[in-house]
N, C-alpha and C positions, 0 to 999 in steps of 0.2 A: 614335442609338436606333433598331433596326430596327423598322418596324410590325408588330404582331402576327402578321399574316395570315404575314408572311417568318420567325417565329422560329421556330427547332428545337424540336418536341415530343418529351419523351420520354416512351417506351411506360411505364405503369406496371404493374408485377406481380401477379397477384392469387392468393390462396392457393386451393386446391381447393373449402373451405367458403364461400368468396365465390363463385366459380364456379356451385358447387351452388345457392347460395339465388337467383343471376341466373335459372338454368334452371328452377326452380321458377316466381318470377316471371312470366319468359316464356310458359311453358305457361297459366299461369291469367291474367294480366293482358296479353300481348302483348309482342313484342322490345321496342317504343319505350318502354312504359311503366315494363320492368324496367331499359331503358338508363338512363333519366331516375331512377329511383330507387334504382339501384348505383351511379350517377355515372361510367356507363362508357359507351364505344361500343356500338352496336347492333350493330356488324361484328365486333366479339368475341365478343359472345353468338353471332351466328349460326356463327363459329368454331368455339364449343364446343358448339353442336347438333349443327355436322358432326361434329366426333370424337366426341360422344356415339352417335350412331349407327353411326360405324365400330365402335365400341369394342362396343356391344350385336351387331354380326354378327361380332366375335371379329376384329376387323383395327384393334388397338392397343389402347393406354392409355386411359383413361377421364379426360377434364379435371377430374373432381370426385375421382381419387385421389388420393391422397398418393404423396411416395415408397418405393420398396419397402424391407423392413427391412434387406437389402445395402447400399442407399444409405446411408440413416441410419446405418449401424454405421460404413461409412467415413467419411462425414462426421465423425463423433463422433471417431474415430480420426488423421483429419488434423489436428482441432483439439489434441486431445493431444499428438499430438505435434507441433503447432506450436509448443507454449506450452513444451515440456520444450526442444527445440532453441534456441526464446529464452533459457531460464534453465536451464541444462543443472544446475544446482548446486542447484537444487530437487527436494525427492523428489514421490513421489505423492501425499500428503494434501495439500499445498504447491501442487501443478497443478491437483487438483482443486478445490481453495480459489479460485487465480486464475481456472478457469473459471468457478466457481458466481459470483463476482462480476460475468464479463460475461453473465450469466443462460444458462447452458449447465451441466445439471444432469446429475452423471454419479458413480457411485460410486467409494470408493478402491481399491477391488477393482480394479474394469475399469479405471481409470487404470494400477494397478500391472499389470497384464497385457499392455495396450497396450506399455507402456514396457520391460518384460521381454523383450518380442517383438523391440523394437528395439536392445535390447543392455543395458538398463539392469541394474543390480546393486546392490543395496541395500547401502551401508556398513555395517560392525561397528562401532557405538556401544555402549559402557559406561555404561549410566543408573544415577547414583546420587539414592537418594532425599534429599530435603531436609526434614527435619522443620519447621523454622524457616521460612518464608517471610514475606516482608514485602512490601505492593506502596502506593506511593504514593494518595494517595485522590483525587486530582485534579492536573491539569498544573502545572505547575511548582511543585508541592509539592518534589521532589526530582529532582537530575540528578546522573547517575554519570556518572564520568570514570575513562578508563583509557588505555594507550596499546598499538597493534599492532605488533610487531615484525616487518621484513619486508626480505629483500636485494634490491634491484634491482643486477642487474648487478655482484654482489659488492658493493654499498656496502647499509652499513645505513640504512634508513628506521624511522623512528618518527613513527607516526600517531594521534595524539588523537582521540579520541571521546568525544563529549557526549550523553548520550541522557537524553532525561525516563521517570523511573522509571514514569510510570503509564502513558504513553501511547506507550514504546516508540520516541518520536520522537526523531532524530539532532538536536540544536539545534545543534550546530557541529562542525567538527575540522580538525584542522590535522596538516602534515606537516613533519617535523624530520631531520637528519641524527643527531640526539641527544635524549634527555629532559631539554630545558630549559624553567625557568620561565620565560622570556621568552615562547616559544609558548603556553604556558600559560596567560599571563595575557593575552597578545594575544588568542586564540582564544576564551576565555572573555569577554572584554568585547565581542568582535563579538556573539558568540551572546545576552548581554544585552541590547545594543541592537536584536535583529532579534526577540526573542521575548518582552522582559522578563527579569527575574532570578528566578532560584529561592528559595523559602522555605529548603532548604538542599542541600549537593551532600555525595556521598560517594566516596570514593577511596581506594589502596592506601597503602602509606606509601612511595612512590615520593621522591626526591628533589626533584622539579619541584613535589612538591607540598607537602609534607611535610617540618619542618628537626627531626632530633633533638635538637638544642641550637638555643634562640632561637625566635625566630618567622620563619617561611619568608616569602616576599615574597607567595607564593598566600594564606597565611592573611590579612596583612595587610592585600590587597585583599579579602578575605571580609568583615573585621570591617568595614574602612570602607562596605561595600555592604550591613551588617546581615542577613548571610547566615548560616546556621547550618552549622560545618562538620563533616564524621560520616568517622573514619579506619577501614574495614572492619578488624576484627582478625582474621577470617579470609577464605579465598580463597572460599569459598561466601556471604559475606556480599554481594560485589559479584557473584554468579552472573550477572545477566542481562548486562551487558556483557561477560562472558566469554561467555557461549554467542553474544551479536552481533557477538563477535571471531573465534569458531569459524565462524561461519555467512561471517564478509567473506572469510575465508581460502579457504573451498569455492566458494563464488560469485563470488569477485572475483579475488582473487590466483591459486589453483591454476586458475585459468582462461582465464588472458591472462599472455603474454608481452610483459613491458612494453620498449620500447627504449630506454628513457631517464625520468628521475624526471616531466618536464612530461606524457608523454604517461601516467604511473601516475597524477599529479594529475587530468587531465582526465576518465580512467575511472572513478576514484575520486568523483569529484564527480558525473559522471552515476549512477553506480552508489548514493550514497546518495539523490541526488532521487528514483530508482525506490523506493528502499526505504520512505523516507516517504509517497510519494504514491501508488505501485502495489502493492505488495508484501504481500499478507495475511498476518496475525502469526497463528499459534496461540494466545498469550497473548490476545488481544483476541477470542476465539471464532472465527476461523478465515476469516471475511467480512472482517473490517475491516482496515484499513491504517493506520499509526502516524496520519498526519494528521487521518482520521475523528475519533479520539480527541482528540488535541491540538488540534483546532482546536473542539472540540463538536459535531460534526455526527453522531456515530455513532448516534441514534436514525434520524434522515432517511436515512441510506445504508443502514442495514439495512432499513427500510419498502420504500424503492423496489426491494432486489435483492426480498427477500421479493414483492413485487407484480408482479416477472419484469421492472422496468425493468433497464438496463444501466447499470453503474457502472464504466467503463471510461476509464484515462487518468488525466492530471492535469487535472482540470478544476474545481480548486477556486475560486470566485466571491471575490473579497476583499470584495465587500458583504456576504456571506453568512458571513464567517469572525467567530466569538463570541470577544472579549476578556473579561478581565475588568479593569474599570477600579477596580474599588472595594470592599473587603472589610474585616471586621473579626472578629479573630479573637483568642481569648483565648491566652498562653503563659504558665503558672507562674500562673493566677490574675490575671497582668494583661493588662487589654486591648491591642489592636496595632490601630493604622490603617493602610490600606495603600490609597495613591493612585496609578496607572499605574506600579504597579511598585515606588513607592517607601514604605519605613515612615516615616510621619509622627510628629514627637513630639508626643507628648499630655501637656498640663500636668498633674499630677496634684495636687490641691489637698487638705490634711489637712481 
């Protein structure tokens, strides 16, 4: 290890307000005292004093003045366009939320104006009102399952998506060349092993999930695990996963040309990780990502964002993860006890 005298020191940057306070202290108490009080070098204060004298004489900018409005706007536009180029499938409100999560405040109208100047054209979307709306009350209350069909070099691929209804968190996914029960069961069991089992699942009447005659293999698995199975009678009942699938096409499949199935799987896994841990969600209030609600850290994250702290990137601390280990619920008047995601058999004595 190098001695302290030979280590390279990194100069610290000071804000205009910090420089102004240091100059005021230097004027009243002297440079040495001001440097000691502000934790800075006296030579820095001498330099700021020289620049201040030149600024008063009209020979340059003052060290206590901030950037010009034009510089602020240029930096703002760079942040907006930089975020949009990283995620071209996102719209103005989503870009605004991504920036807000990083501590950058900007209006949706400003984001839209900057993006349109750079070539953005809003898609024409026909929105339908849904009078009936259901949302799970807690993570692992209900999972939604659906397939996404896509051609990769003329070869059909079917991507199975498992989404937690409450948190919009993708708990699992799988890829195959057809809708097969084997892949559904394998993907579902892997997701349960990672995140615990849900109380119920909802899906359509696809042959991989449901059997018109007899009992399907997936139904048998759910019965064995004690998980309720809900079949969506209408497409709107599974609307959340349908919206997710549409966004998956817009943000991933329509933006990339895959060389082969292996590359598609790699990009899909990376995209879903980003979606869970970094992509803000309108249904969660605009500032939260699915992992915030799924792991029970929503209040902490919102408090940090409102306080101006950045919450960017994948910084999930496993020590702070909130897991539900024990719960007691009442179903049709009958109490149920759950431990570590498993329903316990409670003897009922007359």
